N, C-alpha and C positions, 0 to 999 in steps of 0.2 A: 214666072215667079223666080226668081232667086232667092234659093234660103240658105243661107252660111252654116256650114257644119261646127257646130260647137267641139273643141277635141276637149278631153277628161285632162285635166292636170296632174300629173304623177305626184304617185303617193312619196311622201317625206317620211321615215319612221325618226323620231325625236328620242335618242336615247336618253334624254335628259327629263324627261316627262314620264312623274311618278303619280298622278291622278289616278290611274288604276289602282296602283298599289295602297294608295292611303284608302281608297273606295273600299278595298275589300280588306284593312287595317286598320279600323276606327279605332277600335281600343287600341289603349296604350301598353305600352312593354311594362310588364312590373318590372320594376326598379330590383336590383339585389338586395338581399335579406340586411346585411349589413357590410358597413363600407368603413373601415378604419384608419383614419388620417393618420400620417405620421404626428410623434407628438418628441414636443420638447418640453423638456422637464424645467422647471424653474431654478435647481441647482444647476447651470451650465457644466455639461462634462469636461469640456475643453479648460474652462477658466480652474474647476476644480483641479485638475491635473497641472496643470501650471502653479498652482497655490502650494499643492501637496507637493510636489517635488520643490521649491524650494525651502518649507518649511522641513521636510526631510533631508536635504544637504545641511542645513542648519544645524540640525541634533546631530548629524552624523559628527559634524565638525567639532562640536562640541565634547560628544563622546568620546571621541579620539583624542581631546584634549585631556579630558579627566581619566580615561585609560593609560595615558603614557605619566600621567602626574602619581597614580595612585598605584601603578603596576609596580607588584612584587616578584623578586627572584625567589619563585619557587619551585622552578625543577620541571623537568617534561612531565613530570606525574600530576602536577597539578593544572596544566594546561596552562595554556595564556592567554588573558582577555584582552582581545583586540577585536578591530571593527572588522579586518581582513579573515576572521577565523570566527564567523558567526554561529555554526555549532559544532560542537565538539563528537561526530558520528560513531567515535568509538567507546563513549562512555556510557555505560548501561545504567550508572545509577542516577543519572539526571533527571530533570523534570521533561519528558518528552511531551508534553501536552502543546505549550507554544510554537514548536519546530512541525507537529505533526498539523495545526491548525495552518499555519503558513503554507507549507507546503500543499494542503489543501484549498487554500485561498488562490494560492496561483494556477493549481490543476482546474479549479472550476471556472477562472476567467479564461482562461485558454481553451476551455470545451466550449465556451458559448462564443469565442471569436472565432472558431472554425466556420462558421454559418453567419458571421456578422457580415451586413453592408459596409461600415466603418470599422477595420480593425483598431487602427489605434484614434482616440478621441480627439487628437490636434486637427484631423481634416474629415469634412463630413462630405459627401456624396463622391466618395471615390471612386475614380476613374476604373474602368474594367483590367486597363492594361497595366495598372501599377499596384492592382489589391493583393495581388500575390506576394510581392514586394513587402509590402505594410505589413502581411501576416510574420512573413518571415521575421521582420523590425520589432514586431508585438512580441514574437517569441523570447525576445531578449528584452523587451521595455519591463513587461509586468513582473516579472522575478525583481529588475533592478527598484522597480516601484515599492516591491511589499521586502525589500532586504532591510531597511532600518528597523521593521518589527523584529527579523529574528536578532538583530543586535542589540536591540533594546533588551531583549530577554537573556544574552549570554554574557554580557558585562558585569551582571550580578550583581547592583550596585541600585539604591536611590533613584538616582538620578536617571538612570536607563530602565528601571521600570514607571517613573513619573512620565519619560516621554515617549515610553509604550502606551500606557494609557491616552495620554493626548492622540495619539497616530490613530491606534483601535479605534477610539469614540470617533475620531472625524472620519474617516471611513466607513465606521458604522451607519454613521448619522446623515452622510451625505450620501450612500448608497440607498438607505429607507428612506428618503426623503425622495429620492430619483423615482422608485418604484412605488412609493403613495401616490405622486404627481402622474405617472404615467404606467397604471397598471395593465394597459391593453397597448400593444404592439402589432402592427402591421407586419412583421415577419415571422413564417412559417407558419405558425398559430398563435392568436390575439396573445394568451397566457403563459408563450414558452420564454419570455424575457422574465417573468415574475419566477415563473416556476423553476428558472435556470438560476437565479441568482438566491435561489434559497438557502444551498449549500456556504456560497460567501456570506450569506447574512448570520448563518451559525457560526462560523468559524471567527466572523470579528465580533460578535456577541462572545464567545468564547474568549476572545482577548482583553476584550471589554471588562471581562470579571477578572479574569487568571492575573493580569498587570497589575492591578489597584490592591489585589490578596496578598501579591509577592511585594509590593512595595510595605504594605501593614508588617506582614510577618520577617521579613528580610530575607535573603538568599539564605538560602539552605547548604551549609558549611559542611556537610558529610556525603560530600561526594567523588564519584573516582576513587582513589586512592585512599581519601578520608573514610569513604563508608566503611561499615561495618561487612556489606552485603558480600565482598570476597573472603572474608574472614569465617562467616558462616556457612559458605559454601563448599569450603576445604574441611570445615568441622562437619558437614553433612556428609559429604564422600567418605569421609575417615571413621564415622561412626557405623559400627556393626549392625550390619539387619537382625532385628529380634526373633522375627516371625521368619521360619525358614520352612516350615509347610505351607507360607500360601500360593506357592507356586502351582501345588499338587492339588490344593484343592478348587483351583479353577477348572481343571479338568474335568471335574464332576459336576459342572454346574448345569441346572434346567434347560429348557427351551428359554422360557423366559427370560431367564435371566441372562442367557447368551444373548438374546433379543436386545436386552437395556444396556449390555457390556458393550455390543456392537452400536447402539446410538450414543454413545457417551463418546467412544471414539470419534465423533463429528461434531462434537462441542466444546470448545475451547474453554477450559477452566484455569485461570493463573494458578502458579506454584508461588508457595511463600519465601523459597530460596531459589529463585531463579528469575532474573532481568530478562526481558527481550531487548533485543538489541535497537538500536532506534532507528537502523536503515531498515529491515523489516517491520517496525513497528508504524514505520511513515510508509513503507509502501502498503501495507494492508491496510491504512486508513484512505490511501490514494484509490487502490484499486475498489472499497466502498463507494466510493464518489463516483468512479468511473462508471459501475454498474449503476450507481441512479441517473448518471447524465446519458448512459445510452438508453436504458429503460424509457427516460423521459423521451428521446429522439424518435425510439420505434414507434411507442403510442402516437406523437403527434403527427409523423409523417404519413399514417396510414388509417388510423381511427376515424380523423375528419373528413379525410377523401372517401372512406366507406359510408359516412353519414350523409355525405351530398349525393354519393350513387344511390341511394337507398330512397333518398326524398324527390329523387328525379324521375324515379321508377314508374312511367305510365302503360295506358295501354298499348303501345309502339310496341311496348317489350314483347308482343305477343307476336307479331308482324315478324321482328328480326329473330326470332328463333323457329318461327316455319321459315326463315330463308336457311336456317342449318338443318332444316328438315326435324326438328325437335317441337313437339306437340306435346306441352305438357296439361295442358285442357282445352277444352272444346269452347269456355266462357271465359275472355279476355279478363275478366276482372278477378276470376279465380288464379288465372297465370301472373296477373300481377301480385297479388298475395302468395303465392307460391315462392316467386322469386325475389320479394321482397324479405321472407320468411329464410331463403336461402341466403341473401345478401346477411341476413343480420346472424345468422350459424356461420358464416365466412369472419365475421366478426370478432364472433366468441369465441371461436378456434384459434384467432390470432391472438386476442388477449391472454387465453388460459395458454399457450406457449411461450407468449412474453413472459406471464407471470412463472411458468415452471422452470424458464431461462434463470431468472432472477432466484429461484430457490434455489437451482441447482449453482448457480454461481457464488451463492454465499457462504453455501454448505460446504464445497470446496475451498472458499476461502478459508472459510475456520480449521477445514482439516490440514489446509498447508500449513496454518499456525502451528497447530500441534505435532506438524510433521517436521518445520523448523526448529521446535525446541528439542524434539527427539535427533535431530541430526546435530544440533551444536551439543548436545551432552553427549553424543556418541563419539564427535570428535573432541572433545575435551577430555575424554578417556583415551583418545588412541584408536578408539574403533573406526579405521581408515576403508576398509572393506566395506562396510555398512551404504558408504556414498561412492566410493571410487570402484571401478573393476582391475585397479592396480594399485602397487605401491606407491604413494605418493609423499614429498615432502610435502607440509603443509607450512608455505611461507609466501612472503607476496612476490609477485612476477608480473610483467608489463601487462598482458593481457589479463590477469588477477585484476589490476587495478580497473583496467577501462570495464571491464564488469561491474567492479565494486562500486564506481561511479554510478551508473547507469541503469543499476538495478528497481529500483524507484520508476525511471521511466518506461523498461521491458515489461515488469507486471501492470502496469495500468495500460499500455498497448495491447498487449497478449488476453489480458480480462476482457478490452473493448472488443476484438475481434473473436475473440469465446465466444460471448454473449449472441454477436449478430450471428453468427453460423449457428449455435442451438439454436437460436429462435426461429430461424428458416427449419431447421429440421424437426422441431418439435411442431412447427405450423402444419408441415406435410403430413407428419403422421397424424397427430388430431384431426387434418380436413380429409383424409383416408378413413379413418376411425369413424367420422361421423357420418359422409355420404357415401361409403360402401357398407356399411356394416348397421350403423343403428338407425341411420334413415330408411333403408328397406326395410328395416325388420318391425319397427313401429308403423310405416304405413303402408307394408305389402307390396312393393314395386319396385322396381330396377334391381334386381337382384344380379348384377353382374359378377359380381365377386363368388357369390354363389353358385351362378351358372357355372361358372369356368371351376371350381372346385367340384361340382356333379360331374362335370363332364370328364373329370381323370381321377375320378373316385377310385376304378381300379388300381390305377397305380399306387394311390395312397396306402389303399388295405394292404396289398402286396408287398410294399416296403416296411410298414407297420408288423404283419405278420412275421418275415422273414428276421428283422431286428429282433423281435419277441422271439422268435426259435433260436435264435445264436446266445440269447442271454440265458435261456432256459437250458438250451444243452450244455452249454458251458458250465453252469451249476452243477445240473445235476449227472452230466453225463461224462465231462470231459476232466472235472475236477474231482480227486480222492482224498480223504482229509485218515491220516492214517499216524496214532500217539502224537497227536498234536502239530504235523506238518501237513503240508499240502504238495500234491503231486500230479503229474498228467496221468490220464485215465481212458482206456480205449483209444489209442493212439491210430489205428487204423480209419476208425469212422470219425475222427478228428480229420482227419487229412482226406477223406472222402467227401464229407460234409465243405470242407476249404474250397475244394474245387469245386463242388457243386454252385455254389454261392458267389462264385467269382463274377461271374459278369453282373448280378445282380448286387452286391457289394460297390462296383462302379457309380451304380445311380446311389446308392446312398453316400458313397462320398462325394458327388457331385451336390447333395443337397448340404452336406455337410461344408463343404468348402463355401457353398453361399453364404449359409448359418456364421462361419467362421467371418465370411467378409463384414457381414452386418453388424455382429457383436464387437469386431475390430473398428468397425469406425463408429458406432455409438461409444465405444468405450473411450477413443482417442477424441470424439467432439465433445464428451460431457467432461475430458480431463485437458480440454485443449488450453483451459486458464489458467492450469497451475504450471508454475517453473520447477516447484520441487520435485517432480518427479521426470520421469523420460518417457517418450512414447515411442520411443523405438527399442531394440533388445540391448538387452545388457552391455554384450560387445559393441554396440554400435549405438551408444548413448553419448560418445562424443561429436557423433554427427548430429545431435540436435541440439539447435543453437540457445535456445531457452535455457534447457539444464546445463549446458556448459557454462553459461552467464551465472547461474546457481552457486554451480560446484568452484567456480573459479572467486566466486563472491566469499565462501566459508572458508575459500584457504586464507584469504585478507582478515577478515573477521576474527579468527580464532587463533590467527598467528599474533594477532595484535592486542586483542581483547580476553586471553583466555584467565578467566576467572584465579587458577592456582597461580597465575605467573603473577598475576595483578598484588594477590594477598601476599604472595612472597617481595616484591618492591615494597609494597606498603611495610613491612615488618622491616624492610633493610633501612627505608625512610623512617621510621620510628624509631631504630636502634640509632641510626646517626643520629637524631634529634636530641635523642637522648644524652648518646655520649657529648655532643656538644655542650647539654646544658649542665651536666655533671662537670664535664672540662671548665664550664666558664664558674661554675660555683667551687673549683678547686683554686682556681685562678683569683677568686673573690677572697677565699679563705686566706690563701696566701698571702695577698697584698693587704688584709685587715680589711676590707673595706666590705666585707658584708655587714647587713644591718644586723645591729643588737637584738636579742632575743630577750626578754624576760627570763627562761630556763637557764639553770645553770650548766646544762650540759653544753649548749652554745659555744657558750663564756669558756668553760673548759676546752673545748675542740678549738677556738680561735687563738687561745693562750697559749696552746702544744705547737700549732701551728706556726707562731711567731717563735716560738724558743726553738723550731728546727728550721726554721729558713735562718735567724740570726748565726746557729751553729754551723750551717753550710756556708753561710759567707763568711764566718771568720777562717774558717780550713780552706775557702777557695776564695780569695779576695778577687781574682780577674774574671771572678763573674759579676761584678759590680757592675761593668759595664753594659750588660746586658740589662740590667734593671730598668724598670720602668721609668723611676724618678731621676734616674741619672743618664738616659738616653741622651738629653739635650746639653752635656756637659763635656767640654773639648777635652782634645787628646793632654794638654799642658796639665788638667788635673789629676793625671795620673804620673805617677812614677814608679817604673817595672812592676806595673800591676797592680800598687796599691795607692789608695787614695791619698791625696794630700791633705796638708790640715787645712788650706782655705777652701777647698773643695769640701771638707767634712763641714766645718763651719757655715759653708753657704746651703749645705743640703739640709743642715737640720730644719725641722719645722717650727715654726712659729709656738710659744707655747698656746695660744688661744685657739689656733688650728690642732695642735696635738690635743688639746681637748675636747674638742666635738668630734663626734664618733665619723667615721671614714662612711660614707655610702657605697 
């Protein structure tokens, strides 16, 4: 009987069959906690910018026509109201609020655009290839957008203040409307756009209040040379100091008062007879906004990530640590609690570091303002060596003008970089302090740092004893006091101790070198955001670019805005105005066109002036040709320098005209 052999069919694996995977994973995956879709506000940004640009251009043209119509030739001292010179940066007496608000508004807008997906409002979903070019264009676009706000505040007329109120209110309402419509955005952090727009809203709100106030009160006429600030400054420096013993009494202050005086040196308090230059005021305000924006970025870039990491810690973290031969506990749930607690400590360390960096930056900013005032006063007095290490001429120069123009930008950039570096360094310090000192002391384990220090205790004890020995012998054995003077004593023993401690002093010198490096690094990091002091030695301070920008700025500022110089120019202008008005009065009295006054003294003065004029013309008939009344007469009216009879009759005024008083 034949039986056919059945051959088994070959097994084919289906790569697209997921039945087993679905059988093992029947439970659905958890969706993300929060998905933030893109938000388009009701007030379209593109349409708003097109409209506001058109309105701004119309306002600029109207203000240009008004400025040209109402411009008066007041000389260089009063400045020129023009749309092409929106701010007089060299005027220390003007209202600084509008300029500071506009500069802060532009800086805040550009700070947001650094991480924005669409740098310009005219294009959405900007391709990656042209995004950097768009950012470069936006750097020039937004200063132009807010330029009319500066012009409206500089022209100092009712129309400018009215247009400024309109523009600032429009910007404020639209921005507030957009943030109310879309408080949450998907970029970086859901509330980043809202928090980053707070400085813009604050600046626009200030402008919305300031422009109507100026419209109601009117422009301040006492600005620049018209102000009494410069004369008051000269009176202050010429006034003699009544208290001569104040400097000697400060040397005997007690410790609490010394500490209080040291604290006061870091708190800026305005002085009555000193106006802060506009350029430095803008730089300080922009630096304050830079601190806010950098702190905001440092928080939102790190803290949400740490929250996600801490919420994702589970029992698998024990196996991960075991792979690195780290055993925190035998219980995996306890390992989860420990790692979660350590992650929370890292977050606390980071927040403490960022907070300390903000405080240090604010304190250094106030200290810089105090030193700015001190440096300006010193240069006003001619104290050049307080700023420069050699004799300098205080006058503008090519690099000085460049540094003067860019001072505000330099200050903002240096503050931002300094704050980032300070946060990193402070975080490392807090991290080592918490995890190498505080945690081991509280929990009684992981004494790594203490174990290293314990192994080297003989070295530390020897060094401390040697240092103490040198100080004790220097005080009691090698110094003698005789008749109020000091001199060396026991020179032989001094030479012997110097030789014996030669090698151990090398080790002490090594520790001193490490300590010097740490102190220098910490000092430079703390003062990195300041441009008013050099981080290099006095002889090498010219190689510090930030300080070089600052000293060049001071040259331009002092040479063009010296209070004594401006007080002198103001006095000269007052004298010229008074002399011109006095000459006009004399000519009016001479012509008899001065208004009649009810008092008899004025009438007598006018009568004497007319008799003197008559006497002069009788004795000098050739002067008749220069008289105002006879300038239109032809040469035929004069015969040998004498007025002819016909001309005399024609030159006589009508009786009715003569009877009316001349104006």
